[in-house]
N, CA, C and O atoms as CSV, one atom per row, in Angstrom:
chain,resi,resn,atom,element,x,y,z
A,1,MET,N,N,90.988,82.462,111.243
A,1,MET,CA,C,92.208,82.570,110.283
A,1,MET,C,C,93.273,81.356,111.182
A,1,MET,O,O,93.826,81.417,112.281
A,2,LYS,N,N,93.218,80.199,110.025
A,2,LYS,CA,C,93.859,79.192,110.432
A,2,LYS,C,C,95.092,79.220,110.610
A,2,LYS,O,O,95.707,79.279,109.545
A,3,HIS,N,N,95.892,79.197,111.760
A,3,HIS,CA,C,97.981,79.537,111.613
A,3,HIS,C,C,98.470,78.408,111.318
A,3,HIS,O,O,97.944,77.297,111.368
A,4,VAL,N,N,99.896,78.836,110.886
A,4,VAL,CA,C,100.550,77.184,110.040
A,4,VAL,C,C,101.749,77.665,110.948
A,4,VAL,O,O,102.039,78.857,111.059
A,5,GLN,N,N,102.556,76.445,111.712
A,5,GLN,CA,C,103.796,76.496,112.023
A,5,GLN,C,C,105.171,76.583,111.120
A,5,GLN,O,O,105.481,75.890,110.151
A,6,HIS,N,N,105.749,77.441,111.621
A,6,HIS,CA,C,107.201,77.008,110.964
A,6,HIS,C,C,108.472,76.906,111.752
A,6,HIS,O,O,108.764,77.739,112.611
A,7,SER,N,N,109.019,76.160,111.534
A,7,SER,CA,C,110.400,76.728,112.570
A,7,SER,C,C,111.405,77.604,111.735
A,7,SER,O,O,111.523,77.602,110.510
A,8,VAL,N,N,112.061,78.306,112.594
A,8,VAL,CA,C,113.120,79.538,112.126
A,8,VAL,C,C,114.003,78.991,112.678
A,8,VAL,O,O,113.833,78.378,113.732
A,9,ARG,N,N,115.606,79.144,111.828
A,9,ARG,CA,C,116.932,78.968,112.506
A,9,ARG,C,C,117.348,80.435,112.127
A,9,ARG,O,O,117.341,80.793,110.949
A,10,LEU,N,N,117.726,81.315,113.195
A,10,LEU,CA,C,118.103,82.275,113.002
A,10,LEU,C,C,119.948,82.076,113.592
A,10,LEU,O,O,120.307,81.349,114.517
A,11,PRO,N,N,120.885,82.994,112.692
A,11,PRO,CA,C,122.319,82.791,113.492
A,11,PRO,C,C,121.833,83.952,114.705
A,11,PRO,O,O,120.898,84.744,114.823
A,12,LEU,N,N,123.351,83.461,115.733
A,12,LEU,CA,C,123.141,84.151,117.024
A,12,LEU,C,C,123.097,85.274,117.457
A,12,LEU,O,O,122.652,85.661,118.537
A,13,ALA,N,N,123.812,86.156,116.176
A,13,ALA,CA,C,123.826,87.651,116.397
A,13,ALA,C,C,122.440,88.116,116.117
A,13,ALA,O,O,122.022,88.973,116.896
A,14,LEU,N,N,121.532,87.674,115.037
A,14,LEU,CA,C,120.198,87.730,114.846
A,14,LEU,C,C,119.397,87.963,115.654
A,14,LEU,O,O,118.696,88.972,115.737
A,15,ASP,N,N,119.430,86.736,116.568
A,15,ASP,CA,C,118.458,86.410,117.924
A,15,ASP,C,C,118.773,87.027,118.605
A,15,ASP,O,O,117.812,87.398,119.280
A,16,LYS,N,N,120.114,87.661,119.072
A,16,LYS,CA,C,120.204,88.635,120.281
A,16,LYS,C,C,119.120,89.997,119.388
A,16,LYS,O,O,118.100,90.505,119.854
A,17,ALA,N,N,119.607,90.228,118.367
A,17,ALA,CA,C,119.044,91.591,118.082
A,17,ALA,C,C,117.758,91.400,117.878
A,17,ALA,O,O,117.166,92.478,117.932
A,18,LEU,N,N,117.035,90.473,117.660
A,18,LEU,CA,C,115.412,89.803,117.858
A,18,LEU,C,C,114.901,90.509,119.101
A,18,LEU,O,O,114.108,91.410,119.373
A,19,ARG,N,N,115.827,89.580,119.805
A,19,ARG,CA,C,115.508,89.557,121.806
A,19,ARG,C,C,115.555,91.224,122.071
A,19,ARG,O,O,114.551,91.715,122.588
A,20,GLN,N,N,116.462,91.937,121.802
A,20,GLN,CA,C,116.977,93.050,122.053
A,20,GLN,C,C,115.740,94.185,121.883
A,20,GLN,O,O,115.207,94.970,122.667
A,21,ALA,N,N,115.532,93.821,120.240
A,21,ALA,CA,C,114.512,94.638,119.635
A,21,ALA,C,C,113.210,94.282,120.683
A,21,ALA,O,O,112.841,95.132,121.494
A,22,ALA,N,N,112.687,93.221,120.610
A,22,ALA,CA,C,111.607,92.859,121.440
A,22,ALA,C,C,111.344,93.351,122.720
A,22,ALA,O,O,110.230,93.781,123.020
A,23,GLN,N,N,112.293,93.319,123.502
A,23,GLN,CA,C,112.304,94.020,124.770
A,23,GLN,C,C,111.951,95.084,124.946
A,23,GLN,O,O,111.126,95.435,125.790
A,24,SER,N,N,112.814,96.112,123.780
A,24,SER,CA,C,112.983,97.361,123.562
A,24,SER,C,C,111.150,97.823,123.462
A,24,SER,O,O,110.566,98.745,124.031
A,25,ARG,N,N,110.753,97.042,122.756
A,25,ARG,CA,C,108.879,97.326,121.881
A,25,ARG,C,C,108.458,96.879,123.069
A,25,ARG,O,O,107.439,97.568,123.114
A,26,GLN,N,N,108.426,95.986,124.528
A,26,GLN,CA,C,108.124,95.118,125.504
A,26,GLN,C,C,106.693,94.402,124.717
A,26,GLN,O,O,105.492,94.655,124.815
A,27,THR,N,N,107.416,93.479,123.973
A,27,THR,CA,C,106.548,92.525,123.150
A,27,THR,C,C,107.621,91.278,123.091
A,27,THR,O,O,108.839,91.404,123.213
A,28,THR,N,N,107.000,90.208,122.906
A,28,THR,CA,C,107.728,88.641,122.934
A,28,THR,C,C,108.457,88.806,121.773
A,28,THR,O,O,108.163,89.693,120.971
A,29,THR,N,N,109.542,87.910,121.569
A,29,THR,CA,C,110.274,87.281,120.323
A,29,THR,C,C,109.518,86.966,119.382
A,29,THR,O,O,109.880,87.223,118.233
A,30,TYR,N,N,108.527,86.458,119.577
A,30,TYR,CA,C,107.518,85.453,118.535
A,30,TYR,C,C,106.972,86.651,117.997
A,30,TYR,O,O,107.268,87.008,116.857
A,31,ALA,N,N,106.130,87.359,118.789
A,31,ALA,CA,C,105.026,88.330,118.200
A,31,ALA,C,C,106.436,89.476,117.244
A,31,ALA,O,O,105.875,89.771,116.189
A,32,LEU,N,N,107.736,90.075,117.236
A,32,LEU,CA,C,107.931,90.650,116.439
A,32,LEU,C,C,108.399,89.747,115.420
A,32,LEU,O,O,108.248,90.055,114.238
A,33,LEU,N,N,109.028,88.514,115.796
A,33,LEU,CA,C,109.395,87.604,114.548
A,33,LEU,C,C,107.969,87.716,113.336
A,33,LEU,O,O,108.231,87.617,112.138
A,34,GLN,N,N,106.501,87.923,113.799
A,34,GLN,CA,C,106.116,87.740,112.942
A,34,GLN,C,C,105.524,88.986,112.488
A,34,GLN,O,O,104.456,88.856,111.890
A,35,GLN,N,N,105.887,89.940,112.607
A,35,GLN,CA,C,105.931,91.062,112.434
A,35,GLN,C,C,107.280,91.391,111.143
A,35,GLN,O,O,107.227,92.062,110.112
A,36,CYS,N,N,108.193,90.749,111.634
A,36,CYS,CA,C,109.444,90.806,110.866
A,36,CYS,C,C,109.238,90.174,109.673
A,36,CYS,O,O,109.723,90.682,108.662
A,37,VAL,N,N,108.502,88.989,109.587
A,37,VAL,CA,C,107.785,88.059,108.352
A,37,VAL,C,C,106.830,89.048,107.901
A,37,VAL,O,O,107.210,89.440,106.798
A,38,ARG,N,N,105.912,89.548,108.202
A,38,ARG,CA,C,105.030,90.451,107.724
A,38,ARG,C,C,105.912,91.375,107.060
A,38,ARG,O,O,105.813,91.327,105.834
A,39,ALA,N,N,106.580,92.039,107.422
A,39,ALA,CA,C,106.960,93.147,106.992
A,39,ALA,C,C,108.000,92.939,105.656
A,39,ALA,O,O,108.150,93.640,104.655
A,40,GLY,N,N,108.558,91.851,106.019
A,40,GLY,CA,C,109.718,91.260,104.490
A,40,GLY,C,C,108.458,90.527,103.796
A,40,GLY,O,O,108.539,90.340,102.582
A,41,MET,N,N,107.687,90.243,104.252
A,41,MET,CA,C,106.697,89.679,102.596
A,41,MET,C,C,106.199,90.664,101.714
A,41,MET,O,O,106.074,90.775,100.494
A,42,ALA,N,N,105.895,91.506,102.953
A,42,ALA,CA,C,105.008,92.752,102.322
A,42,ALA,C,C,106.312,93.688,101.407
A,42,ALA,O,O,105.961,94.185,100.337
A,43,SER,N,N,107.396,93.839,101.751
A,43,SER,CA,C,108.420,94.714,100.914
A,43,SER,C,C,109.133,93.539,99.611
A,43,SER,O,O,109.794,93.828,98.614
A,44,LEU,N,N,108.715,92.276,100.076
A,44,LEU,CA,C,109.238,91.673,98.518
A,44,LEU,C,C,107.972,91.462,97.346
A,44,LEU,O,O,108.044,91.235,96.139
A,45,SER,N,N,106.696,91.655,98.333
A,45,SER,CA,C,105.483,91.907,97.290
A,45,SER,C,C,105.651,93.788,96.843
A,45,SER,O,O,104.781,94.309,96.146
A,46,GLY,N,N,106.523,94.379,97.215
A,46,GLY,CA,C,106.239,95.887,96.951
A,46,GLY,C,C,105.095,96.623,97.338
A,46,GLY,O,O,104.692,97.678,96.849
A,47,GLU,N,N,104.431,95.709,98.617
A,47,GLU,CA,C,103.781,97.107,99.274
A,47,GLU,C,C,104.351,97.683,100.207
A,47,GLU,O,O,105.463,97.422,100.666
A,48,GLN,N,N,103.471,98.655,100.598
A,48,GLN,CA,C,104.221,99.578,101.911
A,48,GLN,C,C,104.005,98.933,103.136
A,48,GLN,O,O,102.816,98.787,103.420
A,49,ALA,N,N,104.747,98.545,103.864
A,49,ALA,CA,C,104.564,98.084,105.099
A,49,ALA,C,C,104.114,99.017,106.296
A,49,ALA,O,O,103.322,98.635,107.158
A,50,THR,N,N,104.569,100.007,106.276
A,50,THR,CA,C,104.545,100.563,107.355
A,50,THR,C,C,103.931,102.376,107.058
A,50,THR,O,O,104.565,103.380,107.384
A,51,PRO,N,N,102.974,102.364,106.576
A,51,PRO,CA,C,102.543,103.603,106.047
A,51,PRO,C,C,102.131,105.019,106.940
A,51,PRO,O,O,101.889,106.177,106.601
A,52,GLN,N,N,102.170,104.483,107.928
A,52,GLN,CA,C,101.983,105.169,109.012
A,52,GLN,C,C,103.543,106.053,109.250
A,52,GLN,O,O,103.470,107.282,109.217
A,53,LEU,N,N,104.405,105.646,109.397
A,53,LEU,CA,C,105.996,105.538,109.518
A,53,LEU,C,C,106.139,106.784,108.574
A,53,LEU,O,O,106.360,107.963,108.851
A,54,THR,N,N,105.910,106.043,107.164
A,54,THR,CA,C,106.387,107.216,105.879
A,54,THR,C,C,105.817,108.507,106.283
A,54,THR,O,O,106.350,109.589,106.037
A,55,THR,N,N,104.390,108.302,107.096
A,55,THR,CA,C,103.585,109.819,107.259
A,55,THR,C,C,103.888,110.920,107.794
A,55,THR,O,O,103.789,112.112,107.503
A,56,GLU,N,N,104.496,109.963,109.106
A,56,GLU,CA,C,105.482,110.871,109.848
A,56,GLU,C,C,106.635,111.163,109.599
A,56,GLU,O,O,107.016,112.213,110.115
A,57,ILE,N,N,107.577,110.445,108.794
A,57,ILE,CA,C,108.747,111.023,108.244
A,57,ILE,C,C,108.586,112.133,107.716
A,57,ILE,O,O,108.972,113.185,108.225
A,58,ALA,N,N,107.955,112.028,106.558
A,58,ALA,CA,C,107.067,113.011,105.310
A,58,ALA,C,C,106.613,114.386,106.196
A,58,ALA,O,O,106.578,115.475,105.624
A,59,GLN,N,N,106.413,114.312,107.029
A,59,GLN,CA,C,105.689,115.337,108.062
A,59,GLN,C,C,107.287,116.297,108.483
A,59,GLN,O,O,107.547,117.464,108.188
A,60,GLU,N,N,108.065,115.385,109.186
A,60,GLU,CA,C,109.239,115.654,110.044
A,60,GLU,C,C,109.908,116.390,108.944
A,60,GLU,O,O,110.220,117.565,109.141
A,61,ILE,N,N,110.185,115.771,107.702
A,61,ILE,CA,C,110.909,116.184,106.447
A,61,ILE,C,C,109.966,117.993,106.636
A,61,ILE,O,O,110.548,118.964,107.119
A,62,ASP,N,N,108.874,118.029,106.263
A,62,ASP,CA,C,108.560,119.384,105.478
A,62,ASP,C,C,108.547,120.379,106.936
A,62,ASP,O,O,108.679,121.599,106.836
A,63,ALA,N,N,108.376,119.710,108.263
A,63,ALA,CA,C,108.566,120.473,109.363
A,63,ALA,C,C,110.607,121.267,108.744
A,63,ALA,O,O,110.930,122.451,108.643
A,64,ILE,N,N,111.387,120.137,108.512
A,64,ILE,CA,C,112.202,120.475,108.373
A,64,ILE,C,C,112.479,121.751,107.637
A,64,ILE,O,O,112.744,122.904,107.978
A,65,SER,N,N,112.333,121.180,106.611
A,65,SER,CA,C,112.232,122.241,105.329
A,65,SER,C,C,111.418,123.832,105.873
A,65,SER,O,O,111.756,124.905,105.372
A,66,ALA,N,N,110.755,123.769,106.532
A,66,ALA,CA,C,110.071,124.823,106.850
A,66,ALA,C,C,111.298,125.630,107.370
A,66,ALA,O,O,111.714,126.675,106.870
A,67,ARG,N,N,111.847,124.936,108.526
A,67,ARG,CA,C,112.492,125.382,109.616
A,67,ARG,C,C,113.652,126.065,108.510
A,67,ARG,O,O,113.768,127.259,108.234
A,68,LEU,N,N,114.373,125.038,108.035
A,68,LEU,CA,C,115.826,125.756,107.010
A,68,LEU,C,C,115.496,127.245,106.258
A,68,LEU,O,O,116.068,128.334,106.200
A,69,ALA,N,N,114.182,126.632,105.688
A,69,ALA,CA,C,113.794,128.209,105.083
A,69,ALA,C,C,113.952,129.500,105.607
A,69,ALA,O,O,114.350,130.566,105.137
A,70,HIS,N,N,113.455,129.061,106.917
A,70,HIS,CA,C,113.496,130.505,107.367
A,70,HIS,C,C,114.809,130.790,108.390
A,70,HIS,O,O,115.077,131.797,109.046
A,71,VAL,N,N,115.352,129.810,108.294
A,71,VAL,CA,C,116.816,130.026,108.752
A,71,VAL,C,C,117.539,130.655,107.476
A,71,VAL,O,O,118.410,131.518,107.586
A,72,GLU,N,N,117.243,130.311,106.655
A,72,GLU,CA,C,118.168,130.841,105.201
A,72,GLU,C,C,117.837,132.071,105.229
A,72,GLU,O,O,118.762,132.883,105.216
A,73,ARG,N,N,116.106,132.691,105.286
A,73,ARG,CA,C,115.664,134.211,105.084
A,73,ARG,C,C,116.771,134.693,106.493
A,73,ARG,O,O,117.783,135.278,106.107
A,74,LEU,N,N,116.689,134.551,107.616
A,74,LEU,CA,C,117.286,135.090,108.561
A,74,LEU,C,C,118.361,135.248,108.597
A,74,LEU,O,O,118.934,136.071,109.310
A,75,THR,N,N,119.018,134.254,107.594
A,75,THR,CA,C,120.764,134.752,107.424
A,75,THR,C,C,120.849,135.753,106.449
A,75,THR,O,O,121.448,136.824,106.346
A,76,GLU,N,N,120.216,135.214,105.887
A,76,GLU,CA,C,120.321,136.694,104.645
A,76,GLU,C,C,119.855,138.099,105.330
A,76,GLU,O,O,120.807,138.790,105.691
A,77,ARG,N,N,119.043,138.442,105.483
A,77,ARG,CA,C,119.118,139.240,106.332
A,77,ARG,C,C,119.915,139.771,107.256
A,77,ARG,O,O,119.796,140.997,107.251
A,78,THR,N,N,120.933,139.254,108.314
A,78,THR,CA,C,121.822,139.610,108.814
A,78,THR,C,C,122.840,139.882,108.149
A,78,THR,O,O,123.451,140.928,108.365
A,79,LEU,N,N,123.193,139.090,107.299
A,79,LEU,CA,C,124.422,139.518,106.301
A,79,LEU,C,C,123.783,140.837,105.588
A,79,LEU,O,O,124.631,141.729,105.556
A,80,PHE,N,N,122.687,141.183,105.073
A,80,PHE,CA,C,122.304,142.696,104.395
A,80,PHE,C,C,122.447,143.276,105.706
A,80,PHE,O,O,123.600,143.694,105.598
A,81,VAL,N,N,122.070,143.605,106.910
A,81,VAL,CA,C,122.016,144.235,107.708
A,81,VAL,C,C,123.472,144.955,107.792
A,81,VAL,O,O,123.867,146.100,107.570
A,82,ALA,N,N,124.214,143.485,108.308
A,82,ALA,CA,C,125.834,143.763,108.188
A,82,ALA,C,C,126.792,144.698,107.361
A,82,ALA,O,O,127.777,145.312,107.769
A,83,CYS,N,N,126.076,144.635,105.676
A,83,CYS,CA,C,127.041,145.281,105.058
A,83,CYS,C,C,126.452,146.411,105.573
A,83,CYS,O,O,127.158,147.161,106.247
A,84,ALA,N,N,124.786,146.796,105.304
A,84,ALA,CA,C,124.451,147.753,105.382
A,84,ALA,C,C,125.405,149.338,106.679
A,84,ALA,O,O,125.817,150.487,106.522
A,85,ALA,N,N,125.288,148.255,107.892
A,85,ALA,CA,C,126.487,148.705,109.288
A,85,ALA,C,C,127.974,149.100,108.894
A,85,ALA,O,O,128.682,149.723,109.685
A,86,TYR,N,N,128.392,148.735,107.710
A,86,TYR,CA,C,129.806,148.477,107.080
A,86,TYR,C,C,130.030,149.689,106.249
A,86,TYR,O,O,130.959,150.491,106.341
A,87,VAL,N,N,128.864,149.693,105.288
A,87,VAL,CA,C,128.383,151.070,104.352
A,87,VAL,C,C,128.368,152.014,105.214
A,87,VAL,O,O,129.347,152.730,105.428
A,88,PHE,N,N,127.080,152.139,105.899
A,88,PHE,CA,C,126.749,153.570,106.565
A,88,PHE,C,C,128.666,154.319,107.836
A,88,PHE,O,O,129.126,155.425,108.121
A,89,ALA,N,N,129.121,152.602,108.178
A,89,ALA,CA,C,130.027,153.250,109.306
A,89,ALA,C,C,131.131,153.597,107.919
A,89,ALA,O,O,131.502,154.733,108.213
A,90,ARG,N,N,131.640,153.338,106.969
A,90,ARG,CA,C,132.633,153.824,105.966
A,90,ARG,C,C,132.144,155.107,105.284
A,90,ARG,O,O,132.924,155.952,104.844
A,91,ALA,N,N,130.564,155.225,105.207
A,91,ALA,CA,C,130.521,157.083,105.083
A,91,ALA,C,C,130.498,157.515,106.227
A,91,ALA,O,O,130.910,158.674,106.193
A,92,ALA,N,N,130.176,157.140,107.482
A,92,ALA,CA,C,130.583,158.327,108.254
A,92,ALA,C,C,131.794,158.574,108.579
A,92,ALA,O,O,131.934,159.192,109.634
A,93,ALA,N,N,132.761,158.278,107.982
A,93,ALA,CA,C,133.915,158.470,108.032
A,93,ALA,C,C,134.670,159.342,106.983
A,93,ALA,O,O,135.690,160.025,107.070
A,94,GLY,N,N,133.809,159.078,105.960
A,94,GLY,CA,C,134.403,159.427,104.590
A,94,GLY,C,C,133.088,161.285,104.435
A,94,GLY,O,O,132.390,161.792,105.313
A,95,SER,N,N,133.249,161.619,103.328
A,95,SER,CA,C,132.204,162.749,103.004
A,95,SER,C,C,131.812,162.243,101.862
A,95,SER,O,O,132.200,163.005,100.976
A,96,ARG,N,N,131.049,161.047,101.272
A,96,ARG,CA,C,130.158,160.247,100.661
A,96,ARG,C,C,129.243,160.121,101.729
A,96,ARG,O,O,129.328,159.288,102.631
A,97,THR,N,N,128.005,161.330,101.541
A,97,THR,CA,C,126.513,160.836,102.518
A,97,THR,C,C,125.418,160.742,101.372
A,97,THR,O,O,124.258,160.743,101.782
A,98,ASP,N,N,125.646,160.644,99.707
A,98,ASP,CA,C,124.727,160.411,99.100
A,98,ASP,C,C,123.813,159.396,99.387
A,98,ASP,O,O,124.157,158.287,98.976
A,99,GLU,N,N,122.452,159.476,100.136
A,99,GLU,CA,C,121.581,158.065,100.034
A,99,GLU,C,C,121.835,157.375,98.975
A,99,GLU,O,O,122.324,156.271,99.212
A,100,THR,N,N,121.604,157.756,97.387
A,100,THR,CA,C,121.713,156.572,96.590
A,100,THR,C,C,123.064,155.731,95.958
A,100,THR,O,O,123.298,154.773,95.221
A,101,THR,N,N,123.792,156.771,96.771
A,101,THR,CA,C,125.332,156.003,97.018
A,101,THR,C,C,125.441,154.995,97.656
A,101,THR,O,O,125.936,153.942,97.253
A,102,LEU,N,N,124.911,155.253,98.908
A,102,LEU,CA,C,125.291,154.475,100.235
A,102,LEU,C,C,124.081,152.877,99.860
A,102,LEU,O,O,124.318,151.766,100.333
A,103,THR,N,N,123.023,153.142,99.065
A,103,THR,CA,C,122.537,152.266,98.812
A,103,THR,C,C,123.059,151.413,97.831
A,103,THR,O,O,122.784,150.218,97.721
A,104,ALA,N,N,123.771,152.018,97.165
A,104,ALA,CA,C,123.873,150.856,95.954
A,104,ALA,C,C,125.658,150.161,96.214
A,104,ALA,O,O,126.164,149.239,95.575
A,105,GLU,N,N,126.422,151.125,97.564
A,105,GLU,CA,C,127.456,150.645,98.359
A,105,GLU,C,C,126.940,149.185,99.386
A,105,GLU,O,O,127.691,148.256,99.683
A,106,ILE,N,N,125.633,149.302,99.749
A,106,ILE,CA,C,125.076,148.776,100.377
A,106,ILE,C,C,124.760,147.309,99.270
A,106,ILE,O,O,125.538,146.470,99.723
A,107,ASN,N,N,124.314,146.924,98.568
A,107,ASN,CA,C,124.205,145.931,97.907
A,107,ASN,C,C,125.184,145.432,96.670
A,107,ASN,O,O,124.991,144.519,95.868
A,108,ALA,N,N,126.204,146.263,96.779
A,108,ALA,CA,C,127.233,145.924,96.276
A,108,ALA,C,C,128.362,145.032,97.057
A,108,ALA,O,O,129.230,144.281,96.612
A,109,ALA,N,N,127.975,145.448,98.553
A,109,ALA,CA,C,128.823,145.065,99.340
A,109,ALA,C,C,127.819,143.401,99.955
A,109,ALA,O,O,128.316,142.322,100.279
A,110,PHE,N,N,126.665,143.710,99.928
A,110,PHE,CA,C,125.875,142.080,100.197
A,110,PHE,C,C,126.008,141.364,98.728
A,110,PHE,O,O,126.305,140.170,98.734
A,111,ALA,N,N,125.880,141.784,97.920
A,111,ALA,CA,C,126.817,141.064,96.359
A,111,ALA,C,C,127.555,140.294,96.641
A,111,ALA,O,O,127.336,139.100,96.441
A,112,ARG,N,N,128.736,140.776,97.234
A,112,ARG,CA,C,130.246,140.408,97.408
A,112,ARG,C,C,130.354,139.358,98.005
A,112,ARG,O,O,130.970,138.325,97.745
A,113,GLN,N,N,129.293,139.867,99.396
A,113,GLN,CA,C,129.093,138.772,100.743
A,113,GLN,C,C,128.527,137.197,99.851
A,113,GLN,O,O,129.150,136.135,99.856
A,114,LEU,N,N,127.555,137.394,99.332
A,114,LEU,CA,C,126.718,136.414,98.960
A,114,LEU,C,C,127.743,135.711,98.052
A,114,LEU,O,O,127.510,134.506,97.967
A,115,ASN,N,N,128.794,136.120,97.362
A,115,ASN,CA,C,129.555,135.574,96.110
A,115,ASN,C,C,130.555,134.588,96.618
A,115,ASN,O,O,130.871,133.503,96.128
A,116,HIS,N,N,131.069,135.287,97.893
A,116,HIS,CA,C,132.058,134.586,99.014
A,116,HIS,C,C,131.586,133.501,99.797
A,116,HIS,O,O,132.177,132.480,100.151
A,117,ALA,N,N,130.148,133.978,100.061
A,117,ALA,CA,C,129.329,132.309,100.706
A,117,ALA,C,C,129.458,131.106,99.390
A,117,ALA,O,O,129.630,129.894,99.526
A,118,GLY,N,N,129.341,131.742,98.350
A,118,GLY,CA,C,129.154,130.885,97.479
A,118,GLY,C,C,127.715,130.648,96.609
A,118,GLY,O,O,127.527,129.858,95.684
A,119,GLU,N,N,126.770,131.603,97.222
A,119,GLU,CA,C,125.612,131.867,96.812
A,119,GLU,C,C,125.032,131.799,95.360
A,119,GLU,O,O,124.137,131.153,94.815
A,120,ILE,N,N,125.996,132.815,94.949
A,120,ILE,CA,C,126.409,133.610,93.449
A,120,ILE,C,C,126.434,132.816,92.707
A,120,ILE,O,O,126.703,133.075,91.534
């Protein structure tokens, strides 16, 4: 492959950022500048310059999504248990000990708490 040389003038702030980025990546400023030009040309032509980075980001988003779904299930279960404890404590204080009534009150308390949380 034949290379062509170009002179590039950069503003001082951009040169400083390029040097810092090259140093953090342990490469030369010229090598990083070539990568920047390639990435810029790829973005202008609509190509995807870093498919590996996109894949890694998608995998991380999937992992976060799975964790979030698990946290939502745990939170909902915790709220249900708290409502059940509340209703059983109320039942212990009064004369209403019918299981059907308690279950209905648990579900009603749970629905109220979800409503207060803005879920319904």
